[in-house]
Phi, psi and omega in degrees: 000009178283137179270142176282134180291149180293162181295329178295317180293319179298315180295319180295317181293323177294319179297316180295316181297321179291327181290332181255015182294135179266155177296136179086003180280132183283166181293324178297319179296321178295321178295320179295320177296317179298320179295321178296317178297319179299316178296321178297317178296316180298318179296319178299315180296321179296316179294321179296318179295318180296318179295320179296318178298318180297317178296321178297319178298316180297319180296317180294320178297320179295318179296316179297318180296318178295320179294319179295319179295318180294321179293320179295319177296320181291327177293326179292323184279351184290330185285099181279156177270128183239048181291312182288331183289333180284338180275336184299313181298322179292320179296319178294323179296314180297319179295319180293320178294319178297319178294320179295317178295320177296322178295316181294321179293320183293322182272002175082007180284323180246120181249124181260126170098000000 
């Protein structure tokens, strides 16, 4: 399951290993140093990806929490107060009955007194 390092990483590690080469150092030792540098680069990239994924997860959780809070606030505000609206039908009913009684009194059908 080991991944092969890209050619760019291999070239970079070889360049770095050659740059820090000591006098009398064999070619095999330089290859071992390059391999170590290559592993270090791969490990750094792996850690960087893991850290990036963790930050993305935290960001998504924060967004979800904010969305849930906003939804909860909007649900609370949905319930309107209808105090005045419950009196309106009764007022209209009383007005219509008063108008009907006034009509009957005016036309002589209903005599009061």
